[in-house]
C-alpha positions as CSV (number, residue, x, y, z in Angstrom):
1,M,-9.2,30.2,-0.3
2,N,-7.5,27.3,-2.1
3,T,-5.7,28.0,-5.3
4,R,-6.0,25.7,-8.2
5,H,-2.4,24.3,-7.4
6,E,-3.3,23.6,-3.8
7,I,-6.5,21.7,-4.7
8,A,-4.6,19.6,-7.3
9,E,-1.8,18.9,-4.8
10,E,-4.4,17.8,-2.2
11,A,-6.1,15.5,-4.7
12,V,-2.8,13.7,-5.5
13,T,-1.9,13.4,-1.8
14,D,-5.3,11.7,-1.1
15,R,-4.6,9.1,-3.8
16,I,-1.1,8.1,-2.7
17,V,-0.6,4.6,-1.2
18,Y,2.7,3.4,0.2
19,V,3.9,-0.1,-0.8
20,R,6.4,-1.7,1.6
21,P,7.7,-5.2,2.2
22,V,6.5,-7.0,5.3
23,L,8.0,-10.1,6.9
24,V,5.3,-12.7,7.3
25,S,6.8,-13.6,10.7
26,D,5.8,-10.0,11.9
27,L,2.2,-10.6,11.1
28,P,-0.6,-12.2,13.3
29,E,-0.7,-16.0,13.2
30,E,-3.9,-16.1,11.3
31,V,-2.4,-14.0,8.5
32,Q,0.8,-16.1,8.6
33,E,-1.2,-19.2,7.9
34,Q,-2.6,-17.6,4.8
35,A,0.8,-16.5,3.4
36,G,1.3,-19.8,1.6
37,G,4.9,-20.4,2.8
38,L,6.1,-17.0,1.8
39,D,8.7,-15.2,4.0
40,Q,7.8,-11.7,2.8
41,I,4.7,-10.1,1.4
42,Y,3.8,-6.5,0.5
43,A,1.5,-4.1,2.3
44,L,-0.3,-1.1,1.0
45,H,-0.8,1.8,3.4
46,D,-2.7,5.1,3.1
47,T,-1.1,8.4,4.0
48,D,-2.3,8.0,7.6
49,G,-0.4,4.7,7.9
50,E,-3.5,2.5,7.9
51,R,-2.9,-0.9,6.2
52,L,-5.3,-1.2,3.2
53,A,-4.1,-4.6,1.8
54,L,-1.6,-7.4,1.9
55,V,-0.5,-9.0,-1.3
56,R,2.0,-11.7,-2.3
57,D,4.4,-9.5,-4.4
58,R,5.4,-5.9,-5.3
59,K,4.1,-6.1,-8.8
60,L,0.7,-7.1,-7.6
61,A,0.7,-4.3,-5.0
62,F,1.3,-1.7,-7.7
63,M,-1.3,-3.3,-10.0
64,L,-3.9,-3.3,-7.2
65,A,-3.2,0.4,-6.4
66,R,-3.5,1.5,-10.0
67,Q,-6.7,-0.5,-10.6
68,N,-8.2,1.5,-7.7
69,D,-7.0,4.9,-9.1
70,L,-4.3,5.2,-6.5
71,A,-0.7,6.4,-6.9
72,P,1.7,3.7,-5.4
73,V,5.0,4.8,-3.9
74,S,7.7,2.4,-2.7
75,V,8.8,2.6,0.9
76,H,12.0,0.8,1.9
């Protein structure tokens, strides 16, 4: 049986997204072409490591996460 604390902790974990910088040169060519000359962009990943989105800057990554009721966490 789950306690109230365990349920709340699971809910928060399900909403976490990780924000990390990504070198455009490490991405597939078709994505590089869409990067508009940037050297680095930011990726949002779920807790399983699946990439959810790529955006041009860190601020936008955090805004996107929060607009989707997700809790962004920086990864270096």
